[in-house]
C-alpha positions as CSV (number, residue, x, y, z in Angstrom):
1,M,-152.4,92.0,-17.7
2,R,-154.9,93.1,-20.4
3,T,-156.7,89.8,-20.2
4,T,-157.0,90.0,-16.4
5,F,-158.3,93.6,-16.7
6,D,-160.9,92.7,-19.3
7,D,-162.1,89.6,-17.4
8,S,-162.4,91.7,-14.3
9,N,-164.5,94.3,-16.1
10,L,-166.7,91.5,-17.6
11,I,-167.3,90.0,-14.2
12,N,-168.1,93.4,-12.6
13,N,-170.5,94.3,-15.5
14,L,-172.1,90.9,-15.1
15,K,-172.5,91.4,-11.4
16,L,-174.0,94.8,-12.0
17,S,-176.5,93.5,-14.5
18,I,-177.5,90.7,-12.2
19,M,-178.0,93.2,-9.3
20,K,-180.1,95.5,-11.5
21,A,-182.2,92.6,-12.6
22,I,-182.8,91.5,-9.0
23,F,-183.6,95.0,-8.0
24,T,-186.1,95.4,-10.8
25,I,-187.8,92.1,-9.9
26,L,-188.0,92.9,-6.2
27,S,-189.2,96.4,-7.0
28,M,-192.0,95.0,-9.2
29,L,-193.0,92.5,-6.5
30,L,-193.0,95.2,-3.8
31,F,-194.8,97.6,-6.1
32,T,-197.5,95.1,-6.7
33,V,-198.1,94.9,-3.0
34,A,-197.9,98.6,-2.6
35,L,-200.5,99.2,-5.3
36,A,-203.1,96.9,-3.6
37,Q,-204.5,100.0,-1.9
38,D,-207.9,100.1,-0.4
39,K,-210.0,103.0,-1.8
40,V,-212.8,105.1,-0.5
41,F,-215.2,107.7,-2.0
42,V,-218.5,109.3,-1.1
43,H,-221.7,108.6,-3.1
44,K,-224.6,111.0,-3.0
45,A,-228.1,109.8,-3.9
46,T,-229.7,112.1,-6.5
47,T,-232.7,111.9,-8.8
48,G,-230.4,111.1,-11.6
49,N,-228.8,108.0,-10.0
50,S,-231.7,106.7,-7.9
51,S,-234.9,104.9,-8.5
52,G,-237.2,103.6,-5.9
53,N,-235.2,102.3,-2.9
54,V,-232.0,102.0,-5.0
55,S,-229.1,104.4,-5.8
56,T,-226.6,103.3,-8.4
57,L,-222.8,103.9,-7.9
58,D,-220.5,105.0,-10.6
59,H,-216.8,104.1,-10.0
60,P,-214.2,102.6,-12.3
61,D,-213.3,99.9,-9.7
62,L,-216.9,98.8,-9.3
63,N,-218.5,99.3,-12.7
64,G,-219.0,95.9,-14.4
65,N,-217.2,94.2,-11.6
66,S,-219.6,91.7,-10.0
67,S,-216.9,90.4,-7.6
68,A,-215.8,93.8,-6.3
69,N,-217.9,94.1,-3.0
70,F,-217.5,97.1,-0.6
71,I,-218.4,98.4,2.8
72,V,-220.8,101.3,3.2
73,T,-221.5,103.8,6.0
74,H,-223.9,106.7,6.0
75,N,-222.3,110.2,5.7
76,L,-224.5,112.9,7.2
77,D,-223.0,116.0,5.6
78,N,-221.8,115.8,2.1
79,E,-222.6,119.3,0.7
80,G,-225.7,119.5,2.8
81,V,-227.0,117.7,5.9
82,Q,-229.4,114.8,5.1
83,Y,-230.5,112.0,7.4
84,N,-231.6,108.6,6.1
85,D,-232.7,106.5,9.1
86,K,-232.8,103.3,7.1
87,V,-230.6,100.2,7.0
88,T,-228.5,100.3,3.8
89,G,-227.6,97.2,1.8
90,T,-225.4,96.5,-1.2
91,W,-226.6,94.9,-4.5
92,Y,-225.0,94.2,-7.9
93,N,-227.7,94.6,-10.5
94,G,-225.9,92.9,-13.4
95,S,-223.8,95.9,-14.6
96,S,-223.5,98.3,-11.6
97,W,-223.2,98.2,-7.9
98,T,-225.9,99.9,-5.9
99,V,-226.9,100.8,-2.3
100,F,-230.5,100.5,-1.3
101,N,-232.9,100.9,1.6
102,E,-233.4,97.4,3.1
103,D,-237.0,98.2,4.1
104,A,-237.8,99.0,0.4
105,S,-238.7,102.6,1.2
106,T,-237.8,105.3,-1.4
107,M,-234.1,106.4,-1.3
108,V,-233.7,109.8,0.3
109,E,-232.5,112.3,-2.2
110,G,-229.3,114.0,-1.0
111,S,-228.4,111.2,1.4
112,S,-224.7,110.3,1.2
113,Y,-222.6,107.2,1.8
114,N,-219.0,106.5,2.3
115,I,-218.0,103.6,0.0
116,Y,-214.9,101.6,1.0
117,I,-213.4,99.3,-1.6
118,P,-210.9,96.8,-0.2
119,A,-208.0,96.0,-2.5
120,G,-205.3,94.7,-0.2
121,G,-207.6,94.2,2.8
122,K,-209.1,90.8,3.4
123,M,-212.8,90.3,2.8
124,I,-214.9,87.3,3.7
125,S,-218.6,86.5,3.0
126,V,-220.8,84.6,5.4
127,E,-224.4,83.3,5.1
128,A,-226.9,82.9,7.9
129,D,-229.1,79.8,8.2
130,G,-231.9,81.6,10.1
131,S,-231.5,79.6,13.3
132,S,-230.0,82.3,15.6
133,F,-229.6,86.1,16.1
134,D,-225.9,85.7,15.7
135,L,-223.5,84.0,13.3
136,E,-220.0,82.7,14.1
137,L,-217.1,83.8,12.0
138,N,-214.3,81.4,11.3
139,D,-211.1,82.7,9.7
140,P,-207.4,82.4,10.8
141,A,-207.0,86.2,10.5
142,I,-209.4,86.8,13.4
143,N,-209.7,83.5,15.3
144,G,-208.3,83.8,18.9
145,D,-207.9,87.6,18.5
146,P,-210.3,89.6,20.7
147,N,-208.7,92.8,19.4
148,A,-209.5,92.2,15.8
149,V,-211.2,95.1,14.0
150,M,-214.0,94.3,11.5
151,V,-216.6,96.2,9.5
152,Y,-219.5,94.8,7.5
153,A,-222.1,95.3,4.8
154,T,-225.3,93.4,4.1
155,Y,-225.2,91.9,0.6
156,W,-228.4,91.2,-1.3
157,N,-226.7,88.9,-3.8
158,P,-226.7,86.0,-4.3
159,N,-229.9,84.9,-2.5
160,G,-232.0,88.0,-2.9
161,V,-232.7,88.3,0.8
162,Y,-233.7,91.6,2.4
163,N,-232.0,92.1,5.8
164,D,-233.5,95.1,7.5
165,N,-231.6,94.9,10.8
166,N,-228.7,96.6,12.5
167,Y,-225.7,94.5,13.3
168,G,-222.6,94.5,15.4
169,F,-219.7,92.2,16.4
170,W,-219.1,90.3,19.7
171,Y,-216.3,88.0,20.8
172,D,-216.9,84.6,22.4
173,T,-214.0,84.0,24.8
174,I,-214.8,80.3,25.2
175,A,-214.9,79.4,21.5
176,E,-212.3,82.1,20.7
177,R,-214.4,83.2,17.8
178,W,-216.0,86.4,16.6
179,N,-219.7,86.6,15.8
180,I,-221.8,89.1,13.9
181,Y,-225.1,89.6,15.6
182,N,-228.5,91.3,15.3
183,E,-228.6,94.2,17.7
184,D,-232.3,93.2,18.3
185,T,-231.3,89.8,19.8
186,A,-235.0,88.7,19.8
187,I,-234.9,88.4,16.0
188,N,-232.9,85.8,14.2
189,I,-230.8,86.8,11.2
190,P,-232.9,86.0,8.1
191,A,-232.1,82.6,6.5
192,G,-229.9,83.1,3.4
193,A,-228.9,86.6,4.4
194,V,-225.3,87.3,3.3
195,F,-222.7,89.6,4.9
196,T,-219.5,90.9,3.4
197,I,-217.0,91.6,6.2
198,L,-213.6,93.3,6.0
199,I,-211.6,91.5,8.7
200,D,-208.0,92.6,8.1
201,D,-206.3,95.7,6.7
202,S,-203.5,93.4,5.4
203,T,-201.7,95.1,2.6
204,G,-204.5,97.6,1.8
205,G,-202.7,100.5,3.4
206,A,-205.7,101.1,5.7
207,T,-205.7,102.3,9.3
208,A,-208.0,100.1,11.5
209,F,-208.8,100.9,15.1
210,S,-211.6,100.8,17.7
211,H,-213.2,104.0,19.1
212,T,-215.1,104.1,22.5
213,A,-217.7,106.8,23.2
214,T,-216.2,107.8,26.6
215,A,-217.8,111.3,26.5
216,P,-220.7,111.3,23.9
217,T,-222.8,114.4,23.2
218,S,-226.4,114.0,22.3
219,N,-226.6,111.4,19.5
220,Y,-222.9,111.4,18.5
221,T,-219.3,110.7,19.7
222,V,-216.2,112.5,18.5
223,I,-213.3,110.4,17.1
224,D,-209.8,111.7,18.0
225,H,-207.4,109.8,15.8
226,P,-204.5,111.1,13.6
227,S,-205.8,109.2,10.5
228,L,-209.0,111.3,10.7
229,N,-208.3,114.6,12.5
230,N,-208.5,117.6,10.1
231,K,-209.1,115.3,7.1
232,P,-212.5,116.0,5.7
233,N,-211.9,113.6,2.8
234,A,-210.9,110.6,4.9
235,Y,-214.5,109.1,4.7
236,P,-214.2,106.4,7.4
237,V,-216.5,103.3,7.6
238,V,-217.7,102.0,11.0
239,S,-219.5,99.1,12.7
240,P,-220.5,98.6,16.3
241,N,-218.4,96.3,18.5
242,W,-220.0,94.8,21.7
243,G,-216.7,93.4,22.7
244,T,-216.3,90.4,25.1
245,T,-218.5,89.5,28.1
246,G,-218.0,91.9,31.0
247,D,-216.6,94.8,28.9
248,P,-218.0,98.3,29.5
249,S,-218.9,98.2,25.8
250,N,-221.5,95.5,26.3
251,I,-224.2,97.7,24.8
252,N,-226.7,96.9,22.0
253,I,-227.0,99.8,19.6
254,D,-230.2,99.0,17.7
255,S,-229.9,102.2,15.6
256,T,-228.5,102.8,12.1
257,I,-225.3,104.7,12.5
258,G,-223.3,107.0,10.3
259,V,-220.4,109.4,10.3
260,W,-220.1,113.2,10.1
261,Y,-217.2,115.6,9.8
262,N,-217.6,118.5,12.2
263,G,-214.9,120.8,10.7
264,T,-212.0,119.3,12.6
265,N,-213.0,115.7,13.6
266,W,-215.0,112.8,12.3
267,T,-217.9,111.8,14.5
268,I,-220.2,108.7,14.7
269,Y,-223.9,109.4,15.1
270,T,-227.3,107.7,15.3
271,E,-229.6,108.2,12.4
272,D,-232.7,108.1,14.6
273,V,-231.1,110.9,16.8
274,S,-231.3,108.5,19.8
275,T,-228.7,109.3,22.6
276,M,-225.3,107.9,21.9
277,P,-224.6,105.5,24.9
278,T,-221.5,106.1,27.0
279,N,-218.9,103.3,26.4
280,A,-220.4,102.3,23.1
281,K,-217.6,100.9,21.0
282,F,-217.1,101.1,17.2
283,N,-214.7,99.6,14.8
284,V,-213.3,102.1,12.3
285,Y,-211.5,101.7,8.9
286,V,-209.7,104.5,7.2
287,A,-208.3,104.1,3.7
288,D,-205.4,106.2,2.5
289,P,-207.3,108.8,0.3
290,T,-204.2,110.0,-1.6
291,L,-204.6,107.4,-4.4
292,G,-208.3,107.1,-4.5
293,V,-210.4,107.7,-7.6
294,E,-213.6,109.8,-7.1
295,E,-217.0,108.7,-8.2
296,N,-217.7,109.4,-11.9
297,E,-213.9,109.8,-12.5
298,S,-213.0,108.2,-15.9
299,I,-210.0,106.0,-16.8
300,A,-207.8,107.3,-19.5
301,E,-206.0,105.2,-22.1
302,I,-202.5,106.0,-20.9
303,S,-199.2,104.2,-21.8
304,S,-195.7,104.9,-20.6
305,Y,-192.2,103.9,-21.8
306,P,-189.5,103.0,-20.9
307,N,-190.7,101.5,-17.6
308,P,-188.6,100.8,-15.6
309,T,-186.4,103.8,-16.3
310,N,-183.4,105.7,-14.8
311,G,-184.0,108.9,-16.6
312,D,-186.7,110.0,-19.1
313,V,-190.2,108.5,-19.3
314,T,-192.7,109.3,-21.9
315,F,-196.5,109.2,-21.4
316,T,-199.0,109.0,-24.2
317,S,-202.7,109.4,-24.2
318,K,-205.7,109.6,-26.6
319,E,-206.3,113.1,-25.2
320,A,-204.0,116.0,-24.4
321,I,-202.2,115.5,-21.1
322,T,-202.9,118.3,-18.7
323,A,-200.9,117.2,-15.6
324,I,-199.0,114.4,-14.1
325,S,-198.4,113.9,-10.4
326,F,-195.9,111.4,-9.0
327,Y,-196.4,109.7,-5.6
328,N,-194.1,107.4,-3.7
329,I,-195.3,104.2,-2.0
330,L,-196.2,106.2,1.1
331,G,-198.7,108.2,-0.9
332,Q,-196.6,111.4,-0.8
333,E,-196.5,113.7,-3.9
334,V,-192.9,114.1,-4.9
335,K,-193.2,115.7,-8.3
336,Q,-195.8,117.4,-10.5
337,I,-195.6,118.4,-14.1
338,Y,-198.2,120.3,-16.2
339,G,-198.9,119.3,-19.8
340,N,-198.2,121.2,-23.0
341,N,-201.5,120.4,-24.8
342,S,-199.9,117.4,-26.4
343,N,-200.8,113.7,-26.4
344,N,-197.2,112.9,-25.6
345,L,-195.2,114.2,-22.6
346,T,-191.6,113.2,-21.8
347,I,-190.5,113.9,-18.2
348,D,-187.0,113.6,-16.7
349,I,-187.3,111.8,-13.4
350,S,-183.5,111.2,-12.9
351,G,-183.7,113.4,-9.8
352,L,-186.1,111.0,-8.0
353,A,-184.6,108.3,-5.7
354,A,-184.6,104.8,-7.0
355,G,-187.9,103.0,-6.1
356,N,-191.5,102.6,-6.8
357,Y,-193.9,105.4,-7.8
358,I,-197.4,106.0,-9.1
359,A,-197.9,108.6,-11.8
360,K,-201.4,110.0,-11.7
361,V,-202.0,111.2,-15.3
362,Q,-204.8,113.8,-16.0
363,A,-205.9,113.8,-19.6
364,G,-209.0,115.8,-20.3
365,T,-211.6,114.7,-17.8
366,A,-210.0,111.2,-17.5
367,V,-207.5,110.1,-15.0
368,E,-205.3,107.0,-14.8
369,S,-202.7,105.8,-12.2
370,V,-199.7,104.3,-13.9
371,K,-197.2,102.1,-12.1
372,L,-193.6,103.3,-12.5
373,I,-190.2,102.0,-11.4
374,K,-187.3,104.3,-11.1
375,L,-183.9,102.5,-11.4
């Protein structure tokens, strides 16, 4: 009987160990997907970060990362209203990412820009040959889908081509392909001009939808959507959508557009203050702002152990830890602990449910998001 009992315990313990190992592996895989979060922040052009027609961004996900790429949309009111009726492009200058006026005019001081960095979302790059006002897009994620939602940015690299035009998207029902097109259809897209296009929210945690200006006021239309309503820090990015032939949205909007928060809702407006056309349609992307890192925010040298853990976890930093906030994979804050002016902080998380978390650690002026698995 003793042998049978011991063998049974051994088998049960082995099963338990295997189950824990499988859970840990699955959690890590799921957590990797969950962490591929698109991010967004707002950049303001100042005399300190701008020169000529260029304003330099400062963000840990962009600095020194030539392959990053991002989407940009004007933001009218970021601590002060400032129009900039210029087409904005993106450029990597060898060490930093920048936004710039495509017409080479001086960057307007105080103008602001929503910067959307895809992490889980799918980005493509396309290059024009200069033979047409439009350019067909070919990707399985959007082919044959007239309801696909896309936003774009003009990209100065790699060919060094200025592209001072406003663009939108239209869907060819015969070819079953989307196209990006010059809103001034009499002008071909410059040869060598490159676009970066976000075509799918994928695992990026974004909300993507289309908005139609059914009742515009003056030069703007109000967006009514739960991902944006009463969320001043949502910072959406937008692009015009002509739709398919015969749609009420078959309107060319040859104006630079931007977004503006009116106190309760985000709006889309024209920079040249031209009337917003009724039935104009726009694609909108909204990143989950919970896990975003603001511009100029530093990255701390943080480590944690043990990880995974079923009880205590210790965080260490080169500077005194001031606070740690824990978020679940839905972006909800579930626990917050304040530091004790020490470089080491041990926290009991046994009360948290098993699963995946992000610990956002504040140490001095630096911040780092740490992956954490609770067993």
